[in-house]
N, CA, C and O of each residue as an XYZ file, in Angstrom:
388
protein
N      -6.169     15.598    -30.446
C      -5.894     15.854    -29.040
C      -5.040     14.720    -28.479
O      -5.344     13.547    -28.696
N      -3.979     15.063    -27.764
C      -3.088     14.079    -27.170
C      -3.764     13.408    -25.976
O      -4.506     14.049    -25.231
N      -3.501     12.116    -25.802
C      -4.024     11.463    -24.594
C      -3.413     12.099    -23.350
O      -2.262     12.534    -23.361
N      -4.191     12.144    -22.295
C      -3.758     12.748    -21.037
C      -2.504     12.064    -20.495
O      -1.652     12.718    -19.893
N      -2.386     10.750    -20.706
C      -1.224     10.005    -20.223
C       0.050     10.539    -20.872
O       1.066     10.703    -20.197
N       0.002     10.814    -22.185
C       1.165     11.356    -22.877
C       1.532     12.735    -22.337
O       2.710     13.040    -22.149
N       0.539     13.551    -22.092
C       0.789     14.885    -21.560
C       1.401     14.805    -20.161
O       2.319     15.560    -19.842
N       0.893     13.888    -19.322
C       1.456     13.745    -17.988
C       2.898     13.268    -18.073
O       3.758     13.764    -17.345
N       3.170     12.310    -18.955
C       4.534     11.811    -19.099
C       5.513     12.910    -19.451
O       6.618     12.950    -18.911
N       5.132     13.791    -20.338
C       5.998     14.901    -20.727
C       6.180     15.878    -19.564
O       7.291     16.338    -19.304
N       5.096     16.190    -18.873
C       5.158     17.099    -17.729
C       5.987     16.485    -16.607
O       6.795     17.169    -15.978
N       5.787     15.200    -16.361
C       6.520     14.493    -15.311
C       8.029     14.598    -15.548
O       8.794     14.807    -14.605
N       8.454     14.453    -16.796
C       9.884     14.517    -17.112
C      10.442     15.925    -16.956
O      11.636     16.089    -16.707
N       9.609     16.929    -17.095
C      10.054     18.303    -16.895
C      10.198     18.632    -15.410
O      11.082     19.399    -15.027
N       9.341     18.059    -14.583
C       9.287     18.398    -13.162
C      10.233     17.541    -12.323
O      10.907     18.051    -11.428
N      10.283     16.245    -12.612
C      11.017     15.306    -11.770
C      12.278     14.801    -12.452
O      12.348     14.714    -13.678
N      13.268     14.473    -11.641
C      14.493     13.878    -12.170
C      14.217     12.407    -12.512
O      13.253     11.827    -12.013
N      15.047     11.812    -13.348
C      14.867     10.378    -13.635
C      14.918      9.520    -12.368
O      14.218      8.512    -12.273
N      15.737      9.914    -11.405
C      15.833      9.163    -10.153
C      14.539      9.242     -9.358
O      14.102      8.252     -8.772
N      13.920     10.434     -9.339
C      12.644     10.601     -8.628
C      11.543      9.797     -9.299
O      10.704      9.200     -8.625
N      11.545      9.780    -10.618
C      10.547      9.001    -11.352
C      10.743      7.518    -11.080
O       9.768      6.800    -10.858
N      11.990      7.044    -11.092
C      12.281      5.639    -10.818
C      11.854      5.255     -9.403
O      11.290      4.179     -9.198
N      12.115      6.119     -8.434
C      11.722      5.842     -7.047
C      10.203      5.770     -6.921
O       9.679      4.898     -6.227
N       9.506      6.663     -7.574
C       8.049      6.652     -7.554
C       7.500      5.393     -8.216
O       6.573      4.768     -7.702
N       8.071      5.029     -9.347
C       7.635      3.814    -10.045
C       7.853      2.576     -9.176
O       7.025      1.665     -9.167
N       8.969      2.546     -8.446
C       9.256      1.421     -7.557
C       8.243      1.348     -6.426
O       7.748      0.266     -6.109
N       7.926      2.498     -5.807
C       6.909      2.510     -4.745
C       5.576      2.003     -5.267
O       4.911      1.207     -4.604
N       5.184      2.455     -6.446
C       3.914      2.021     -7.038
C       3.928      0.511     -7.286
O       2.935     -0.169     -7.027
N       5.039     -0.010     -7.781
C       5.142     -1.444     -8.055
C       5.059     -2.265     -6.769
O       4.381     -3.292     -6.730
N       5.745     -1.816     -5.723
C       5.725     -2.547     -4.450
C       4.321     -2.559     -3.865
O       3.832     -3.610     -3.450
N       3.674     -1.412     -3.827
C       2.326     -1.341     -3.263
C       1.347     -2.124     -4.135
O       0.427     -2.760     -3.621
N       1.543     -2.079     -5.451
C       0.698     -2.872     -6.350
C       0.800     -4.359     -6.051
O      -0.206     -5.068     -6.056
N       2.016     -4.833     -5.792
C       2.213     -6.241     -5.435
C       1.588     -6.565     -4.087
O       1.033     -7.649     -3.904
N       1.674     -5.641     -3.146
C       1.045     -5.838     -1.843
C      -0.463     -6.006     -2.002
O      -1.048     -6.941     -1.454
N      -1.086     -5.107     -2.747
C      -2.540     -5.167     -2.958
C      -2.922     -6.453     -3.673
O      -3.893     -7.114     -3.303
N      -2.162     -6.801     -4.691
C      -2.425     -8.023     -5.461
C      -2.345     -9.259     -4.555
O      -3.229    -10.115     -4.591
N      -1.285     -9.349     -3.744
C      -1.115    -10.496     -2.852
C      -2.238    -10.551     -1.820
O      -2.765    -11.623     -1.521
N      -2.597     -9.398     -1.282
C      -3.677     -9.366     -0.284
C      -4.988     -9.852     -0.890
O      -5.719    -10.628     -0.275
N      -5.276     -9.388     -2.099
C      -6.509     -9.805     -2.769
C      -6.480    -11.284     -3.149
O      -7.489    -11.977     -3.021
N      -5.327    -11.769     -3.616
C      -5.207    -13.185     -3.991
C      -5.419    -14.107     -2.792
O      -5.948    -15.209     -2.934
N      -5.001    -13.645     -1.603
C      -5.174    -14.440     -0.392
C      -6.538    -14.205      0.260
O      -6.873    -14.855      1.250
N      -7.318    -13.285     -0.287
C      -8.628    -12.986      0.282
C      -8.538    -12.394      1.677
O      -9.376    -12.668      2.536
N      -7.515    -11.581      1.892
C      -7.260    -11.006      3.212
C      -7.694     -9.542      3.212
O      -7.283     -8.764      2.351
N      -8.520     -9.177      4.175
C      -8.910     -7.774      4.326
C      -7.764     -7.009      4.976
O      -6.831     -7.600      5.518
N      -7.852     -5.695      4.910
C      -6.848     -4.872      5.586
C      -6.869     -5.139      7.086
O      -5.814     -5.178      7.721
N      -8.038     -5.322      7.653
C      -8.163     -5.590      9.092
C      -7.518     -6.927      9.450
O      -6.835     -7.032     10.469
N      -7.729     -7.946      8.619
C      -7.109     -9.253      8.853
C      -5.590     -9.141      8.712
O      -4.847     -9.757      9.477
N      -5.129     -8.358      7.739
C      -3.697     -8.167      7.557
C      -3.088     -7.450      8.765
O      -1.937     -7.701      9.124
N      -3.852     -6.571      9.382
C      -3.405     -5.931     10.623
C      -3.107     -6.997     11.680
O      -2.061     -6.968     12.327
N      -4.042     -7.936     11.846
C      -3.866     -8.999     12.843
C      -2.680     -9.900     12.492
O      -1.973    -10.375     13.381
N      -2.470    -10.129     11.224
C      -1.386    -11.015     10.770
C      -0.011    -10.354     10.877
O       0.984    -11.022     11.157
N       0.038     -9.038     10.653
C       1.323     -8.351     10.523
C       1.696     -7.475     11.716
O       2.873     -7.189     11.938
N       0.694     -7.051     12.481
C       0.954     -6.113     13.568
C       0.973     -4.660     13.114
O       1.180     -3.758     13.924
N       0.756     -4.429     11.817
C       0.702     -3.065     11.271
C      -0.764     -2.635     11.280
O      -1.621     -3.336     10.742
N      -1.048     -1.505     11.879
C      -2.427     -1.029     12.022
C      -3.109     -0.844     10.667
O      -2.481     -0.422      9.697
N      -4.404     -1.166     10.617
C      -5.183     -1.085      9.378
C      -5.151      0.293      8.745
O      -5.027      0.379      7.523
N      -5.257      1.389      9.512
C      -5.200      2.702      8.862
C      -3.864      2.950      8.144
O      -3.822      3.629      7.119
N      -2.782      2.397      8.687
C      -1.480      2.540      8.027
C      -1.466      1.743      6.727
O      -0.956      2.216      5.712
N      -2.026      0.535      6.759
C      -2.127     -0.286      5.549
C      -2.954      0.446      4.497
O      -2.590      0.468      3.321
N      -4.061      1.041      4.919
C      -4.914      1.784      3.988
C      -4.158      2.957      3.364
O      -4.250      3.180      2.157
N      -3.420      3.699      4.172
C      -2.645      4.835      3.640
C      -1.549      4.359      2.693
O      -1.266      5.012      1.689
N      -0.930      3.219      3.013
C       0.074      2.653      2.121
C      -0.548      2.327      0.769
O       0.006      2.664     -0.277
N      -1.697      1.673      0.802
C      -2.350      1.247     -0.435
C      -2.856      2.430     -1.256
O      -2.898      2.356     -2.484
N      -3.238      3.510     -0.597
C      -3.686      4.710     -1.322
C      -2.518      5.526     -1.837
O      -2.687      6.385     -2.703
N      -1.326      5.257     -1.304
C      -0.152      6.015     -1.722
C      -0.017      7.349     -1.020
O       0.720      8.226     -1.471
N      -0.730      7.504      0.085
C      -0.678      8.785      0.786
C       0.390      8.820      1.866
O       0.487      9.790      2.618
N       1.190      7.767      1.946
C       2.296      7.724      2.883
C       3.468      7.021      2.235
O       3.296      6.249      1.291
N       4.635      7.283      2.732
C       5.830      6.606      2.255
C       6.351      5.763      3.415
O       7.123      6.250      4.242
N       5.930      4.498      3.477
C       6.245      3.676      4.639
C       7.724      3.318      4.721
O       8.430      3.285      3.713
N       8.171      3.055      5.930
C       9.535      2.609      6.136
C       9.674      1.164      5.670
O       8.693      0.424      5.590
N      10.890      0.783      5.369
C      11.166     -0.549      4.849
C      10.679     -1.646      5.796
O      10.104     -2.637      5.347
N      10.900     -1.481      7.089
C      10.476     -2.529      8.026
C       8.957     -2.690      8.044
O       8.459     -3.796      8.254
N       8.223     -1.615      7.828
C       6.763     -1.691      7.768
C       6.325     -2.475      6.544
O       5.429     -3.314      6.631
N       6.946     -2.209      5.408
C       6.621     -2.941      4.182
C       6.902     -4.430      4.370
O       6.090     -5.273      3.990
N       8.047     -4.745      4.956
C       8.404     -6.150      5.164
C       7.439     -6.846      6.112
O       7.095     -8.008      5.896
N       6.991     -6.149      7.166
C       6.025     -6.715      8.113
C       4.708     -7.058      7.426
O       4.072     -8.059      7.758
N       4.304     -6.233      6.476
C       3.027     -6.439      5.794
C       3.153     -7.513      4.718
O       2.220     -8.289      4.509
N       4.285     -7.568      4.040
C       4.472     -8.546      2.976
C       4.650     -9.973      3.493
O       4.143    -10.916      2.884
N       5.363    -10.142      4.605
C       5.711    -11.475      5.102
C       4.505    -12.404      5.300
O       4.554    -13.548      4.847
N       3.434    -11.964      5.953
C       2.300    -12.873      6.146
C       1.604    -13.252      4.830
O       0.825    -14.204      4.783
N       1.890    -12.504      3.780
C       1.301    -12.795      2.470
C       2.240    -13.655      1.618
O       1.975    -13.912      0.444
N       3.339    -14.092      2.234
C       4.292    -14.938      1.533
C       5.185    -14.178      0.570
O       5.721    -14.758     -0.375
N       5.346    -12.889      0.801
C       6.149    -12.034     -0.080
C       7.299    -11.407      0.698
O       7.253    -11.294      1.923
N       8.323    -11.005     -0.033
C       9.432    -10.258      0.546
C      10.026     -9.390     -0.548
O       9.590     -9.440     -1.698
N      11.013     -8.604     -0.189
C      11.743     -7.791     -1.158
C      13.130     -8.391     -1.327
O      13.654     -9.024     -0.411
N      13.714     -8.195     -2.481
C      15.101     -8.587     -2.667
C      15.793     -7.544     -3.514
O      15.151     -6.786     -4.241
N      17.097     -7.515     -3.414
C      17.884     -6.541     -4.156
C      18.438     -7.231     -5.392
O      19.006     -8.320     -5.306
N      18.269     -6.589     -6.538
C      18.772     -7.120     -7.798
C      19.262     -5.989     -8.671
O      19.096     -4.811     -8.352
N      19.861     -6.363     -9.763
C      20.365     -5.367    -10.710
C      19.213     -4.686    -11.426
O      18.223     -5.327    -11.780
N      19.347     -3.399    -11.636
C      18.378     -2.653    -12.419
C      18.608     -2.936    -13.897
O      19.756     -2.974    -14.339
N      17.558     -3.133    -14.663
C      17.730     -3.357    -16.086
C      18.380     -2.133    -16.750
O      17.983     -0.996    -16.493
N      19.358     -2.375    -17.585
C      19.984     -1.290    -18.327
C      21.007     -0.492    -17.559
O      21.539      0.492    -18.071
N      21.297     -0.905    -16.320
C      22.290     -0.195    -15.526
C      23.450     -1.157    -15.279
O      23.276     -2.227    -14.694
N      24.628     -0.758    -15.733
C      25.785     -1.628    -15.520
C      26.391     -1.343    -14.162
O      26.454     -0.193    -13.727
N      26.837     -2.396    -13.494
C      27.490     -2.189    -12.194
C      28.921     -1.767    -12.422
O      29.583     -2.228    -13.352
N      29.391     -0.883    -11.560
C      30.756     -0.363    -11.696
C      31.619     -0.915    -10.592
O      31.183     -0.992     -9.443
N      32.835     -1.300    -10.919
C      33.752     -1.849     -9.918
C      34.700     -0.798     -9.420
O      35.545     -1.082     -8.571
């Protein structure tokens, strides 16, 4: 029997474009870093609300992945945790002039 992860990977590639998969993976990575930073600083969602001005229910929905937050919201939440986003080259993608 194939592991469920392998089956999902095959199904995911049939349903979604590579760009959609990459965008989803990026969202997961960003939110994962947010959760990690919050936990490392020992900050509750409620405390992060006070630090960032972003309401706790929005932070909770972001962390659960049930919302797709705007860039400014992500930046507001990351900043008090000493984090930010930056733009860099994607691995394996050559830039075109």
